[in-house]
N, C-alpha and C positions, 0 to 999 in steps of 0.2 A: 606322865609328867616328862619324862626321857623323850618321847617323839613329841611333845609340843614343840611346834613350830619357832615359838617365841624363847623358848629355852635353847634353841640350837643356834651355835656359831662354830665359824671356823676357827682352828686352833693348831698350833704345832704340836703333833701328837707327843713328841718327846717333852716338850715343856709341861703340857697338861698331863703326863703320866707322872712326873716328878710331883707335881702340885698335890697330885693324890686327892684326899679330901680334906687338906689343910683349910683352917678358917682363913678368911681374908681378914688382915690386920695391918696397921702400920707398922713398918719393918726400918726403922731409922738407922742411918750409917752403916747399911750393908750394901755390898755390890751384887749385881745381878751375875747369876752363874752361867747365863745364856748367851755370851757374846752379844749379838745385835739387838737381843729381845730384853726388854727393861724389866722382865718378871723376876721376883726376888722370892726364894724360898729360903727360909732360915728358921730353924728350931720349932719345926713343925707350923709355922706359920707362912702365908703367902701375901705378897703384895704385887698387884698387877700393874703392868706399864699405866702410867696417866690416862692415855688416849683410850683405855680399856674399861676406865673406873664407871662411866658414866652408863654404857650399855651393860655392864655388869650388876650395877645397883638397881637399873630397872627391871632387868631379869630376874633378880632376886626378890624384889618387891613384887613382881608379877605372881611368880611362884607361890610366894607366902599368901597372897590374896584368892590365887585361884585354887590353890589345892589345901584343903582343909588337913591333911596329913603333914603338911611340911609345915614347922614352926621354926621361924628364925629367933636366934637367941637374943637377949636385948642388946648384947655386945655389937652382934652383926647388925642388928636393926639401926643401931647409933651409928654405926660405920655408914651403912647404906643412906641413911637419911644426909649425914655429913656430904658424902659423894653426890647425892641428889641434888644440893645444893650448890656444890662447886663445879658440876659439870652438866650444862644445859644440853638438852637433846637437840642432835644436828638433824637438819630436814631429810637426810637420806633414811636415819631410822623411822621417821615418820610414815615416809613412802616404804619401807621395808614391812613395817606393820599393816598397811592398808593391803599389800602384797599377800601376806599371811592370812589376812582376814578372807580375800577371795578364795584362797586355798582351803583354809582350816575351818574358816566358818564361824571364828569367834574374834573379840576383839581383846587386846590388851590395854585393859582401863588404864594402868600405871602410864602407858606410853602416850596413849589417845589423850589423857588429861594433860601432860606435858605439852603435847603437840599443840594443843587448842590454845593454851596458855602462852606459848610462844610465837605461834605464826597468825594466830587468827586476829584480825585487826581490832582494835580496842571497840570500835564501835558494833561490829559483830558481836563482841562478847556482852555488852550492854543488852543488844536485842536479845540474844540468847538468855541472858538471866532475868530479862523480864517475860521471857517465854512468849517472845513475838519470833515471827520467820524472817529470813531475809529474800526478797524478790527483786532479782536485777531489773533494772531500768530496761522495758522495752524498747526498742528504737524501730520505728516504722520502716519499712523497705522503700528505699527509692527508686523510682522508674518501673 
């Protein structure tokens, strides 16, 4: 699980060390302890910056799905579901997942599902749902 590339992200070591194993939670009315980094640690609770919450929720949901030994608490699952609805997946995260698949050999079903829902044209969604394939039009070569 720790070496799974879908669970590896760059982080500021100092901030990551202070976060420890604190649960992610909403921390209201607190200021960041880390200058320009918006990470908040308060009373053994951690609140990541807004721009990181989507990646975090998709990583947590993936680990919960992929590894039977990991079990998320109801409170964490509720928070991750909330972040999942609030933070749509950016295209670069879909590209990252494709690159990891090429190296690691497995897919992140959570990310793949979100990418297809957000970036696949509606007509293709209908074709896939009906079990049909999509074949691009073949154009004759001229000359």
